[in-house]
C-alpha positions as CSV (number, residue, x, y, z in Angstrom):
1,M,-6.9,5.5,39.1
2,P,-6.2,9.0,37.7
3,P,-6.6,9.6,34.0
4,A,-3.6,9.2,31.8
5,R,-1.4,12.3,31.4
6,R,-2.0,14.0,28.2
7,V,0.6,15.3,25.7
8,D,-0.3,18.7,24.4
9,E,-3.7,18.2,25.9
10,D,-4.4,15.8,23.1
11,L,-3.4,12.2,23.1
12,P,-2.6,10.1,26.1
13,V,1.1,9.6,26.7
14,E,0.7,5.9,26.1
15,V,-0.5,6.5,22.5
16,I,2.3,9.0,21.9
17,D,4.8,6.3,23.2
18,L,3.4,3.7,20.8
19,L,3.4,6.1,17.8
20,T,7.0,7.1,18.6
21,W,8.1,3.4,18.9
22,L,6.4,2.5,15.6
23,R,8.1,5.4,13.8
24,V,11.6,5.1,15.4
25,E,12.0,1.4,16.2
26,R,9.8,-0.2,13.5
27,G,10.2,2.3,10.7
28,R,6.5,2.6,9.9
29,S,5.6,4.9,7.1
30,P,3.8,8.2,7.7
31,N,0.6,6.8,6.1
32,T,0.6,3.9,8.6
33,L,1.3,6.2,11.5
34,R,-1.6,8.5,10.4
35,A,-3.9,5.5,10.2
36,Y,-2.9,4.3,13.7
37,E,-3.4,7.8,15.1
38,H,-6.8,8.1,13.5
39,D,-8.0,4.8,14.9
40,L,-6.5,5.4,18.4
41,R,-8.2,8.8,18.5
42,T,-11.5,7.1,18.0
43,Y,-10.7,4.7,20.8
44,V,-9.5,7.3,23.2
45,A,-12.5,9.5,22.6
46,W,-14.8,6.6,23.4
47,L,-12.8,5.9,26.6
48,D,-13.2,9.5,27.6
49,E,-17.0,9.4,27.1
50,Q,-17.1,6.3,29.3
51,G,-14.9,7.9,32.0
52,R,-12.2,5.4,31.4
53,S,-8.5,5.7,30.6
54,V,-6.1,3.6,28.5
55,A,-4.6,2.3,31.8
56,S,-7.9,1.3,33.4
57,V,-9.8,-0.3,30.5
58,T,-10.7,-4.0,31.0
59,E,-11.5,-6.8,28.6
60,E,-15.2,-6.0,29.0
61,G,-14.5,-2.4,28.1
62,V,-12.8,-3.4,24.9
63,Q,-15.7,-5.7,24.0
64,A,-18.1,-2.8,24.7
65,F,-16.0,-0.6,22.3
66,I,-16.4,-3.2,19.5
67,A,-20.1,-3.3,20.2
68,E,-20.2,0.5,20.0
69,L,-18.5,0.5,16.6
70,R,-21.0,-2.1,15.3
71,S,-23.9,0.0,16.6
72,L,-22.6,2.9,14.6
73,G,-22.7,0.8,11.4
74,R,-19.0,0.6,11.0
75,A,-17.9,-2.0,8.4
76,E,-16.3,-5.2,9.7
77,S,-13.1,-4.3,7.8
78,T,-13.0,-0.9,9.6
79,I,-13.6,-2.5,13.0
80,K,-10.8,-5.0,12.3
81,R,-8.4,-2.2,11.3
82,T,-9.3,-0.2,14.4
83,M,-8.8,-3.2,16.7
84,V,-5.4,-3.9,15.2
85,A,-4.3,-0.5,16.4
86,V,-6.0,-1.0,19.8
87,R,-4.5,-4.4,20.3
88,N,-1.0,-3.2,19.3
89,L,-1.4,-0.4,21.8
90,H,-2.2,-2.6,24.8
91,R,0.3,-5.3,23.7
92,F,3.0,-2.6,23.5
93,L,2.1,-1.3,27.0
94,A,2.0,-4.9,28.5
95,E,5.5,-5.5,27.1
96,E,7.0,-2.1,28.0
97,R,5.5,-1.6,31.4
98,E,5.8,-4.3,34.1
99,G,2.6,-5.4,35.6
100,R,0.4,-3.9,32.9
101,A,-2.2,-6.4,31.8
102,D,-3.3,-6.7,28.1
103,P,-7.1,-6.4,28.1
104,T,-7.2,-7.3,24.4
105,A,-5.4,-10.6,24.8
106,A,-8.6,-12.8,24.7
107,V,-10.7,-10.5,22.5
108,E,-11.5,-11.9,19.1
109,V,-10.8,-9.5,16.3
110,P,-13.5,-9.6,13.5
111,T,-12.5,-11.6,10.5
112,V,-13.1,-10.2,7.1
113,P,-13.3,-12.5,4.1
114,R,-10.5,-11.8,1.7
115,G,-11.7,-10.6,-1.7
116,L,-10.0,-11.5,-4.9
117,P,-7.9,-8.8,-6.5
118,K,-9.6,-7.5,-9.7
119,A,-6.7,-7.7,-12.2
120,L,-6.9,-6.2,-15.6
121,T,-6.6,-8.4,-18.7
122,E,-3.3,-8.3,-20.6
123,D,-5.1,-6.6,-23.5
124,E,-6.4,-3.9,-21.1
125,V,-3.0,-3.3,-19.7
126,L,-1.5,-2.9,-23.2
127,R,-4.2,-0.4,-24.0
128,L,-3.4,1.5,-20.8
129,L,0.3,1.5,-21.5
130,D,-0.2,2.8,-25.0
131,S,-2.5,5.6,-23.8
132,V,0.4,8.2,-23.4
133,P,1.6,8.8,-26.9
134,G,3.2,12.2,-26.5
135,D,6.9,13.0,-26.1
136,E,6.8,16.0,-23.8
137,P,8.5,15.7,-20.4
138,L,5.2,15.0,-18.6
139,D,4.3,12.4,-21.2
140,R,7.7,10.6,-20.6
141,R,7.2,10.8,-16.8
142,D,3.6,9.4,-17.0
143,R,4.8,6.5,-19.2
144,V,7.4,5.7,-16.5
145,I,4.7,5.6,-13.8
146,L,2.4,3.2,-15.8
147,E,5.2,1.0,-17.1
148,V,7.1,0.7,-13.9
149,L,4.0,0.0,-11.8
150,Y,3.0,-2.9,-14.0
151,A,6.5,-4.2,-14.7
152,T,7.6,-4.3,-11.1
153,G,4.4,-4.5,-8.9
154,L,5.7,-1.6,-6.8
155,R,3.4,0.1,-4.4
156,I,2.7,3.7,-5.4
157,S,4.5,4.9,-2.3
158,E,7.5,2.8,-3.2
159,L,7.5,4.3,-6.7
160,V,7.4,8.0,-5.7
161,G,10.1,7.3,-3.1
162,L,12.6,6.1,-5.7
163,S,15.8,8.2,-6.1
164,L,18.2,8.3,-9.0
165,G,20.7,6.2,-7.0
166,D,18.1,3.4,-6.7
167,L,18.3,2.6,-10.5
168,D,20.7,0.3,-12.2
169,L,19.4,0.5,-15.8
170,D,22.4,-1.4,-17.3
171,A,21.4,-4.4,-15.2
172,G,17.7,-3.7,-15.4
173,L,17.2,-3.4,-11.6
174,I,15.6,-1.1,-9.1
175,R,16.1,-0.9,-5.4
176,A,12.8,-0.4,-3.6
177,F,12.0,0.3,0.0
178,G,8.8,-1.3,1.2
179,K,7.0,-1.4,4.5
180,G,9.3,-0.8,7.5
181,R,11.9,0.5,5.0
182,K,12.7,-3.1,4.1
183,E,14.9,-3.1,1.0
184,R,14.5,-5.3,-2.0
185,I,15.9,-5.5,-5.5
186,V,13.3,-5.6,-8.3
187,P,14.0,-6.5,-12.0
188,V,12.6,-4.1,-14.6
189,G,11.6,-5.3,-18.1
190,G,12.6,-3.9,-21.4
191,P,9.7,-1.5,-22.1
192,A,9.9,0.0,-18.6
193,T,13.6,0.4,-18.9
194,R,13.3,2.2,-22.2
195,A,10.6,4.5,-20.6
196,L,13.1,5.3,-17.8
197,V,15.9,6.0,-20.2
198,A,13.7,8.4,-22.2
199,W,12.5,10.1,-19.0
200,L,16.1,10.6,-17.8
201,G,17.3,12.0,-21.1
202,A,17.7,15.7,-21.9
203,D,14.1,16.1,-23.1
204,G,12.6,14.5,-20.0
205,R,13.4,15.0,-16.4
206,E,16.1,17.6,-17.0
207,R,13.5,20.0,-18.4
208,L,11.6,19.9,-15.1
209,V,14.7,20.6,-13.0
210,P,14.2,24.0,-11.2
211,E,16.8,26.7,-10.9
212,R,16.9,26.1,-7.2
213,W,15.7,22.9,-5.3
214,A,12.9,23.8,-2.9
215,R,13.3,20.9,-0.6
216,R,16.1,18.7,0.6
217,G,16.1,15.4,-1.3
218,D,14.2,16.6,-4.3
219,R,17.5,16.8,-6.3
220,E,17.7,13.0,-6.1
221,A,14.1,12.2,-6.8
222,L,13.4,10.0,-9.8
223,L,9.9,11.5,-10.5
224,L,9.4,15.3,-10.4
225,N,6.2,17.4,-10.5
226,T,5.8,20.5,-12.7
227,R,7.4,22.7,-10.0
228,G,10.5,20.5,-9.9
229,G,9.8,18.9,-6.6
230,R,9.5,15.2,-5.8
231,L,6.2,13.9,-7.2
232,S,3.8,13.1,-4.4
233,R,1.8,9.9,-3.9
234,Q,-1.4,11.8,-4.8
235,G,0.2,13.2,-7.9
236,A,1.2,9.8,-9.2
237,W,-2.3,8.4,-8.3
238,L,-3.8,11.2,-10.5
239,V,-1.6,10.2,-13.4
240,V,-3.0,6.6,-13.2
241,R,-6.6,7.9,-12.8
242,R,-6.3,10.1,-15.9
243,A,-4.9,7.1,-17.9
244,G,-7.9,5.1,-16.7
245,E,-10.3,7.8,-17.9
246,R,-8.7,7.9,-21.3
247,T,-9.0,4.2,-21.8
248,G,-12.4,3.6,-20.3
249,L,-11.0,1.8,-17.3
250,A,-11.5,4.5,-14.7
251,D,-14.0,2.5,-12.6
252,R,-11.6,-0.4,-12.3
253,L,-8.1,1.2,-12.3
254,S,-5.9,2.2,-9.4
255,P,-2.1,1.8,-8.8
256,H,-2.9,-1.2,-6.7
257,V,-4.8,-2.8,-9.5
258,L,-1.6,-2.6,-11.6
259,R,0.2,-4.3,-8.8
260,H,-2.5,-7.0,-8.7
261,S,-2.2,-7.4,-12.5
262,C,1.5,-7.7,-12.4
263,A,1.3,-10.6,-9.9
264,T,-1.6,-12.3,-11.6
265,H,-0.2,-12.2,-15.0
266,M,3.2,-13.6,-13.8
267,L,1.4,-16.5,-12.2
268,D,-0.7,-17.0,-15.3
269,H,2.5,-17.5,-17.2
270,G,4.0,-20.0,-14.8
271,A,6.0,-17.9,-12.3
272,D,6.8,-19.5,-9.0
273,I,4.8,-18.1,-6.0
274,R,8.0,-17.5,-4.0
275,T,9.3,-15.3,-6.9
276,V,6.1,-13.3,-6.9
277,Q,6.4,-12.9,-3.1
278,E,9.9,-11.6,-3.3
279,L,8.9,-9.2,-6.2
280,L,6.0,-7.7,-4.3
281,G,7.8,-7.5,-1.0
282,H,5.3,-9.6,1.0
283,A,6.6,-10.6,4.4
284,S,4.4,-13.7,4.4
285,I,3.7,-16.2,1.6
286,S,0.0,-16.3,2.7
287,T,-0.4,-12.7,1.5
288,T,0.8,-13.7,-2.0
289,Q,-1.3,-16.9,-2.1
290,V,-4.4,-14.8,-2.8
291,Y,-3.1,-14.3,-6.3
292,T,-3.0,-18.1,-6.9
293,L,-6.8,-18.0,-6.2
294,V,-7.2,-15.4,-9.0
295,S,-5.2,-17.5,-11.5
296,T,-7.2,-20.6,-10.5
297,E,-10.5,-18.8,-11.0
298,R,-9.3,-17.5,-14.4
299,L,-8.1,-21.0,-15.4
300,A,-11.5,-22.5,-14.4
301,A,-13.4,-19.7,-16.3
302,S,-11.3,-20.2,-19.4
303,Y,-11.8,-24.0,-19.2
304,R,-15.6,-23.7,-18.8
305,A,-15.7,-21.3,-21.8
306,A,-13.5,-23.2,-24.1
307,H,-13.8,-27.0,-23.4
308,P,-16.6,-28.7,-25.3
309,R,-17.3,-31.0,-22.4
310,A,-16.8,-28.6,-19.6
311,Q,-20.4,-28.1,-18.8
312,R,-21.7,-30.6,-16.3
313,E,-25.1,-32.2,-16.7
314,R,-27.6,-31.3,-14.1
């Protein structure tokens, strides 16, 4: 069988078709598409070395690819992620093209034990939120980033994607767009709402507005950078990292840790798991259930530390 036709002498047309489908039909984010492309480039490069094509690979070939990744010392989590992309490629081709077999159908994807999220304590979060005391525009913006991440459990990409029209501060609500552009309404607490009001005032966001907007869409962006453009994901990440450095939490802090902390603290205080699932935008309740393990572990640790008869005799 002849090798698959290349697009721009780069990726096989099958991979281009999958990436296009994921972007157009499934609404996958640019970060997800980049991850898929990276992993599928690894797969295609290996197929080329073996003299195979996407169309001609067999189940034994896929197994050999997994063995090659292991021989290179790749972590099981990396292998699993790569194989998710490979499996989706062949499943897509089997569904879209009649007579195309799926060589990954019977291949077992490596399982990776799910680790428990490392949430901050409530005192640590309060220390973090109090770490931006100034009143300059960037101080006001940075307080919004920290307060909203913890108050809502938004992903960092969801936060920087917010536009002014996504806010209803009178009702204390935010409209967020998660994976696959799935929309959800998220409540915002009092401190985060006050931080947003201060940022949107005359001494906040308005002082970063440029004379002329450089890019389409920046005018409506909630968070701006120093040049008046929409704040990037990397820019918001840097704000969180600097706050971690100021408070001695740098080695434990990330935007996702604030998301973990939001969920864990809500469960600690009696929130229903379905409520937390809706807040975080999880498609499956099983994704949210990992946070119940965190709360159970913390409950057990507190019990062992505080109850006079908690220690078992050996």
